[in-house]
N, C-alpha and C positions, 0 to 999 in steps of 0.2 A: 492424677491430679499432673499439670500445667509446665510448665520449662520455669513457670519468672515466680508462679506460687512456689514451686519448690529452694527457689532462688533467698528468696520472700522468707522463707518458715528459716532459710536455714541460718541466714543475718538478722536474725529474730532471735535465735538459735543461743548463735553467738552472742550477740549481746544481753543476755537472759539476764534475770535479775532472783537477787533472791525468794518468792514464790509463796506458800503452799495451797495445794490445793486437796481438799479432800469429797471421798465419795465414801456416802455410807458417813455413819455415825461411828469413830472410830468405839473397838473393840477394851476389853481389857486386857492387860500384860498380859505375856507368850509367856513370863524369868523363867515356870519351870523345864518347860521345856529347850532339850543344850543340842545344839549339829554336834560333842562329844557324843554324844546318845545313837544318832541318826545311824540304821545299819542294817538300812535297804532306802531303796531311791522304785518312787517316789517316795518319801516319810510321811509314814502312815497318821501322825499328827503334826501336822507343821503349825496350831496359830488359828487366827481368824480377823488378823491382820497386818499391815507390813506400808513402812514407810524407806520412799522411794526418791535419795539424794543422785539425780542426772540431768546434763548437762545437755543431750541430744531430747531433745524434749518434745516433741510432735510424736518423735522414736518413745519416748516412754508413756505420751498420753494413750498412744494407742497397742504398745505393748502390750499393756495392763490390761485393758478391759479383755483378752485371750487368757490371758494370764490365772485370771481372774475365770475365765467363762473356765477354763482347763482345771484347774483348781477350784471346785464353789465350793470349800471351808471357808475360800476369804472374802472375807466381808463386805471386809474396806478397807480401804488404802488411802497414804496422805502422797501427795506427792508436789518438790520440791523441787527448785537449783538455783548454782551460786555460779559467782561470777569470777571464782577461782579458789582455785585446790583451797588455797589456805586457811577460807571459810567453812571446807567440811574438818581441816585439820586439827583449825579450831574447835567446833563442837564434840569435835570428840571426845577429848582429851577433859572435859565436864559429863555431867548428865546432857543425855541424849536422847531422842527415841530415836533413828538413826538406823535401819536393817540394811540397805542396800548401796551403797554408793559405785558412782560409776567415776574414777579417780584414773588418772595416767600414775605412767610410766616407774616417771622422778620421789613422786607422795605415794606412789601403792611398795617401791622399794625402804625409804625411811620411815613408813607408817610399820613395816613387817618389822623392819626391827627396831622399832622404839617398844613392840609389844601389844600398836591398840586396837591390832584387828586378830579374827578368828582363825582358825585354821578352817580349810572348805573338805570336805570329807570328795575331795575328785576321783578317788579309785573307785567309788561309791559311784560317779556321776551319769547321766546315758548320755551327753556330750563331751562330755571333757577328750577323748579318744577322734572324735572329729578332730581336734585344735593341729595344722599343725605342727608337725615337726620340727620344725626349726622353736615357733613358740612355744613349744611348752617345754627344751634346752630351754630359755632364758628366763617362762617362769616359777622353773625348777631353779637357774641358779638367783635369777635377781628376786624373783618373788616368794621366795620359801624362808623357814629354819626348823633347821632340827628337823627336815626332809619334811617339813612339812608346805603344802603353799595355802598364800592370804593370797592368791589373785586370780579370776580368769579372766584372760584378755580375748575383751568378743570385738573390738572392728583396730583395722589399723589402718595407721595414715599416713601411708606418702609428704612424708616434707622434712628437707623438703627437696622438689626438681625440682627440672629447667624448663618452666611456662618460655615458648620466643612466637614470632609472631614468621607461623612458612615460609606469605613471599619472600622472606629476606633473608632463607636459609634456603638452599639445592638440595639439605644435611640436616637429619635433627644433631645440633651443637652434641660436638663428644669427649668435652671437660669440661670439669665449672673448672680451669682454667680462664675459662672463655668474661669471669666474670673480671679478665686484669688485661684484658683487649682493648685499645684503646678509640680500637674502629667500632664501638660503642659506646663509647666516652656518651654519659647526657642519653643514651640512648637504653639506660640500663639501671634496674634498680636496687636498695638492695634490702629484707628481710631488718622488719631490727625489734628482733628478737637474741640473745646473746649462745644459746647455742646456739639456732639454726647462721648463724654469720657466721663461728670459731668455727666451728664441721665442715661450711665449704674452701673458708686459707683452707683447715686439712689435706679434705678430700685434693683439695688443686699444689698442700706439700709435700706429704704425704699417705694418697690411697686411703685414709683409714679414720675412722671417726674422730679416736683419742689421738692426739699429737703428740709428736718425739718432744715437741720444747714448744712451752705453750708460749715464749716472748715471740718465736717465731714468729706465731699467730700473728701476736697483733700487730707486728711491724708489716706483718703481709696486708692487715684488715686498714691500715692506714693508708701506706702506697692505695689498696685499693679506693679508697676514700673520693679519691676526684672526681674515677668513673663515674659514680651514681647520680642521676639528679636525683635522690631521694633515701631515704628512711622510710620501709614504710610496716604499717601495720595493719589498716584497712586492704584486705584483698581486693574487694569492687571496688577501689579508687585503679589501681595497676591492670584487674582486668577491663573497663573499661579505659586505660590511654594505650595496654595495648590489639584495643580492638580502634583507637585511632589512631595505631600508629606512631605517636609520642613512641614508647616504650617496645622494644621489640625482645628482652630477655631479660627475664627476671627469673630467685629462685623463690617455689610459690610451691603449699603443698597440691598434690591431683584433685582432689576436690576442687579447688579454685580454680583448676582450667579444663574442671571440663565442663565444670558451670558458664568457663569462655562461653569455650563451646558451644557451648549447648544455648547459651540465652541470645549471642552477642555474635559471635563471626565465627566460623569452620576455622579462621587463622588461629587463632589462637589454639595452636597445644603443645604436647609434655613429652618430656623424655628425661631418661641415669641415665646420664653419661660416665663413657668406659672403666670411671674411679669406681661405679659401684653407688650407693647409698644407704640409706637407716629410716624404718618407720619405727613409728611409735606406735606401741600397746598403749591403747584405753581398756581396764580390767575395773573387772566389775569385786568389787569387795565387800566380807563385813564384819561392822567396826566390833569392837571388845563393848562391851553397856551391849550391842544391840536389844532390843526386848523381841526383839520377832524371827529368831536371829536362822535358824532352817527357813523358815517363807526367805526368807534373805538369796543363801543363798541358794533356793529352789530358780526364783527370778536369775538371780545369776547363768542359773546349767539354762534358762528357758531362753535368758538372751541371743542362746549358741545354735540354737532351731533354729530351719527353712522359716520360716513363716516374720524371723525377728529381720532374716538377715533381709528379708526384700523389704521389710519396712524400713529397716536401715541403707536403704540403694535408693528407695520411693524417696523417701526425706529427705537425705545430707549424699549420696552416689558416697555415703561412705562402707570399704572394706571389709568384709567379718576376718575373722584368722581361721575358715573356714579350708583346711585342707586341698580343700574343690574346689577356694575362690570369684579363679577365672570361672570356674565351668557353672555357680548357678546366678553370678554377675551376663551370664550370658543368657541366661537364662532369662532376667527382669528390667536386660537392658535393652534401649533400638541397638539398631547396624550403629549407627552413628555410636552412641554414647559410645560402650561395649569399645571402641578405637580409640575413640579417645582414653577409656577408661580402665583397660583389659595390662596387668601387669608380663611385659611382654620376655618369654622366655632367654633372652639375652642381657638384662639385666641385671646385674649383681647386687640383693637385695639382700638385708639381715635386718633382723632389729636394734635397737638402739639398744645402744646402753648403759643401764644410770646409769647418771650422775652422780661423783659418791663427795662429800661434803667437799673434800679438799681441789674438785677441781671446780666445786658448782663457786670456790673460790675465787678463780683462777678463770672464768667463764665470767663471772662479774666485774674482775678485775679491769678482763679484754673491754666488757663493754661501755664500762664507763671511760678509757681511755679510746671509747673511736665515736661511744652518739655524745656523752655530755652527760 
């Protein structure tokens, strides 16, 4: 796959609409197969079909074929996508036929607390022990209830990092405070996402994700607002503006900086400042009411295979949750890709703490005050 193709596929996935794709004919529901009855891995009986919702659409379309080859009792499958997590959240509250969902941290925590998910037999699963220790700890804290795990993180997205045009910096920017530096007025942008902008202000003020004072975060963002060229939602536009030097520095998911570096100009680079940063986790979950929950759990485990890691990289430049993610990346990436994509040893990184309801209210209020 060429870089241009990868970029187009990534854009298409980001704009995915809910549209089913079926291979073969749907089998009968396997409702008598229950996850709590699983006592070996892989399970002896896992049903004949599986329904998967996942926003990594091209990864999903490729990996399911290999999954079916390795588990031939899966005679048919249904694939679907969503525009936002609220769609699958609403779906699982009623009658549904979903066995596996590619979720994200906040909704996984929320659905765990609300009893909408099934616990996963991680102690039996082949690939659970391959996940990096801090991510296991985060899963046990935020995606667990009563000692049982309800989400298996398979990818981690470094967002926000700092993307910058290297011709204008002798050294990579070393602080989130650069977004309060008037030298770059109208040469910077801010991400139009409530938690991203609030986290940047909190790192700037307190050196951590969750601030000591939410009012101070709002004041800092009001002070920062006149320096921005715009608040952006489409990172494709920003990497193009950075390539033509209209923008010099931007908070951005590392993945998009890699895309800019590889498809537009190698002058687009990415860094994590001295205060540190967090990465978002994307867990796979099995909802309550899934007709084929064992197949759904098996698919989650399969998503942590080396083959899956390669496909994630080829389609999205996605970093997996493997403890040896950098080594895997080194196997898949070109030298140029690897240099901009590897997570540096000196970076202070940790999993994003999912926000609780009170904190989400603060984020919403701040966003309204800043962006309206």
